[in-house]
N, C-alpha and C positions, 0 to 999 in steps of 0.2 A: 504493500499500500504506499503511495507516494503522496505526501502532503504538500500542497502549494504553500511556500513559505514567504517569498519576497519577490519583488518585481524590479528589474534593472533595464535601463535603456540599452537598445542594440542599434549600432549604426552601420559599420562596414559589413558585418556578418550577414544581415538581411538587406541592406541597401534600401530600407524603407523608412521614410520619415514618420515619426510618431509611433513606431512599433516597439514592443517591449518583449522581454523574455522572462517567463515565469520559471524560476529555478526551484527544484525539489529539495527537500531536506530530510534525510541525507541525499547524497548524489550518487546513486548506484548506476550500473549499466542501464542503457535505455530499455524500458519496457515497451513491447511491441503489441499493438492492439489491432483487432480486426472488427469489421461490421458483420454481425451474424443475424440469422433468423431461424426460427423453428417452425416455419410455415410448411404444412404438408404439401408435397408436390402432387400435381394431377398427373394422370397417365398421358402419354403422347397421343395427340389427336391429329392424324394426317390430314384431316379436312379443315383444320383451324387455320385462319389467316395468320401470316408471319409478321411479327413486329420487330424491326431492327432497333436496338437501343444504342443510340450513338454515344460516344464518349462524352460525358458531361463537361460543360465549360464552367469556369470559376475565376475569381480574381487571383492574382499572383500568389498571395500568401496562403489562401485556402486550397489552391490547386497543388499542394505539396503533401509531404508525409507529416507535416507539423500538426499538432493538435492545438486548435485555436481557442483561446480564452480572451475575455475582455475585462479589464479593470472597471470600465464604465461603458457608456454608450458610444463614446468617441474614440477610444483607443483600442488598438488590436494588440494581441499578445500571443505567446506560444508557451506550452507547457514543457518545461525542461525535464530531461530524464525520461521522456515518453514520446512515442511517435506511432503513426499508423503503419501497418504492414505493407501498404502500397500507397500511391498517391490517392487522396480523398476522391477525386473524380472516378478513378478506376474502381474503388471500393463501392461507391454509390451505384456505379453501372452494374457491378456484380450483384448488389443487393436488389436492384430492379429486376434483373434476370431471374433471380430466385423467386421474387414475389410473383412475377408474371407466370412462372412455372406452376403456381398454384391455381391458375385460371385455365380450365379445359377448353375454353372458347378461343384462346389465342396461343400462339407459340412465340416465345421471346428468343431472340438470337442477338449476338453482338457482331460488329462489322467483320472481325477477322474469321468468322465461320465461313463466309463466302457464299452462303445460300441466298437465293433471291427472296427479297422481302416484299410484302404487299403494303406495309405501312412503316413509318419510322417515327420515333419520338426522340426529341432532343431535350435535355434537361440542363437548365442553367442553375447552379448552386448559388442562390441569392445570399444565404446566410447559413452558417454552420458553426455555432460557437456556444461557449459557456460564458454567460455574462454575470459578473459579480455585482448584481444590482443592489445588494444589501451589505456590501462590504466584503473584505477579503476573508473574514472569519465565518461568513454565512454561506450556506449552500447556494450555488449559482443557478440562474435560470438558463436552461438549454433552449436555444432558438435554432430551428431547422426550417429553412424556407427554399423551396424549389419553384422554378417556373418551367412548365412543360409545354413544348410545341409539338403537336401531333399532326402528321401529314401523310398523304399517300406517297408511296415510295417512288413510283414511276413518274407520275406527272408532277410530284411535289406540291400538289394543291393542299393548302393549309386547311385542316379540319377544325382546329381549335387551339387556343392557348390559354393556359390558366395557371395561377400561382397556388401552391399548397404549402401551408405553414403549420408547424407544430411547436408549441412551447410546453416545456416540462421541467419542473424543479428537480434538480439532482438530490440524491438522498444525503449527500455530504460534500466535503470539499477535496477529498482524496481523488487523485486522477482516475483511479479504477471506478470510483462512484460516478464520476463525471462522464467517463466513456460509456459506462452502462446506460446512463440516461440519454446520451447522444445516440446510442444504438437503438434504444426503444423509440426515441423521436424520429429517427431515420426510417425505421420500419413503418411507423404510423403514417408518416408523410407519403412514402412511396405506396403504401396500401390504398391511400386515398386517391393517388395518381392512377393506380392500376384499375380501380373501380371506375374512374372517369374514362379511361381508354376503352374499357369494355362496354361502356354505356353507349358508344357509337354503334351504328349498324355496320358491322365489319364483314367483308366478304373476301374470299380467297380467289386470286386471279388464276 
């Protein structure tokens, strides 16, 4: 369990004005975290339309393996001594693939699979952070917000765009507790997105 202890400014390491680094106490080797889900997968349906999940886009700091926290609504920070197992966009992409796998009416794929897709969804990571809105000694608020653009794959005709947001209070200030809350908020947000996608009258070409 890693406790967030103090915040120091980072300049050349991140190259980002106004960014901060949250250091753990003590400072062990980095802990590696993943985004996971326990959603039951549906069986493969050969007649289901295929949805390609593009690699999500995000701001420069969020699009890394750093775990982002915020001392307030204006400053960005990263948790020291901990990181994601891959860049956050790739983890979100895999999470969406897992969640769509629970939907028998669609088949989700990622671009490198190479299969022809009927539809495509692009996700922009608008926010993915733990905000210490009640001070550094109180459990932070987790904020996860994605904007999805859903389109036909061949014609690229846009079918819809919508933002999905989840806020959830962490159970504590340890990094493991923060990541657990982030994981739950990510799954909730993507579940709402997948319900929205399957609300369209989708057909297989």
